[in-house]
C-alpha positions as CSV (number, residue, x, y, z in Angstrom):
1,X,0.7,14.5,-21.7
2,X,2.2,16.2,-18.7
3,X,4.0,14.1,-16.1
4,X,4.8,15.1,-12.6
5,X,7.3,13.4,-10.3
6,X,5.8,11.4,-7.5
7,X,7.9,10.9,-4.4
8,X,8.7,7.6,-2.8
9,X,6.7,8.8,0.2
10,X,3.6,9.1,-2.0
11,X,4.1,5.7,-3.5
12,X,4.5,4.1,-0.1
13,X,1.4,5.9,1.1
14,X,-0.6,4.6,-1.8
15,X,0.6,1.0,-1.2
16,X,0.1,1.3,2.6
17,X,-3.4,2.5,2.3
18,X,-4.2,-0.1,-0.4
19,X,-3.0,-2.8,2.0
20,X,-5.5,-1.8,4.6
21,X,-8.7,-3.9,4.5
22,X,-11.0,-1.0,4.5
23,X,-9.3,1.1,1.8
24,X,-9.8,0.7,-1.9
25,X,-7.7,1.9,-4.7
26,X,-9.8,5.1,-5.2
27,X,-9.6,6.2,-1.6
28,X,-5.8,5.3,-1.4
29,X,-5.2,7.5,-4.5
30,X,-7.3,10.4,-3.3
31,X,-5.7,10.6,0.1
32,X,-2.2,10.3,-1.4
33,X,-3.0,13.0,-4.0
34,X,-2.3,10.8,-7.1
35,X,-4.5,9.8,-10.0
36,X,-6.4,6.6,-9.7
37,X,-4.7,5.2,-12.8
38,X,-1.2,6.1,-11.4
39,X,-2.1,4.4,-8.1
40,X,-3.2,1.3,-10.1
41,X,0.2,1.2,-11.9
42,X,2.1,1.4,-8.6
43,X,-0.1,-1.4,-7.0
44,X,0.3,-3.6,-10.1
45,X,4.1,-3.1,-10.2
46,X,4.4,-3.8,-6.5
47,X,2.2,-6.9,-6.9
48,X,4.5,-8.1,-9.7
49,X,7.4,-7.7,-7.2
50,X,5.6,-9.9,-4.6
51,X,3.4,-7.5,-2.7
52,X,0.4,-9.5,-1.2
53,X,-2.6,-7.6,0.1
54,X,-3.0,-10.0,3.0
55,X,0.7,-9.7,4.0
56,X,0.6,-6.5,5.9
57,X,2.6,-3.3,5.9
58,X,5.9,-5.1,6.8
59,X,6.3,-5.9,3.1
60,X,6.9,-2.3,2.2
61,X,10.6,-2.3,1.9
62,X,12.8,0.3,0.2
63,X,13.4,-2.2,-2.7
64,X,9.7,-2.8,-3.2
65,X,8.9,1.0,-3.1
66,X,11.8,1.8,-5.6
67,X,10.8,-1.1,-7.9
68,X,7.2,0.0,-8.1
69,X,8.0,3.7,-8.5
70,X,9.9,3.4,-11.7
71,X,8.7,4.6,-15.0
72,X,6.0,2.2,-16.4
73,X,7.0,-0.1,-19.2
74,X,10.7,0.2,-18.5
75,X,12.9,-2.4,-16.9
76,X,15.7,-1.1,-14.7
77,X,19.2,-1.1,-16.3
78,X,17.9,-2.2,-19.7
79,X,19.6,-0.6,-22.7
80,X,18.2,-0.4,-26.2
81,X,21.7,-0.4,-27.7
82,X,23.5,-3.5,-28.7
83,X,26.5,-4.5,-26.5
84,X,28.6,-5.5,-29.5
85,X,31.0,-2.8,-30.9
86,X,30.5,-1.7,-34.5
87,X,33.5,-1.4,-36.8
């Protein structure tokens, strides 16, 4: 499956349009030029970080955008290796 990099500006645009009362997920994705499923992942990740649809656009901080734009299924800073040294 091919992946393309999505800029923080596109993530913010998806979330900003989704926050508007008259815009649904499909229209937010279409206008932002991302797939609907990708837009859903960004909205779900942002909601897990505390984004509330009734809270307005003031919630869209750099931390929230960065946290929702990360690769799906990965936690930031997590390592799959053990921290104990092997001898």
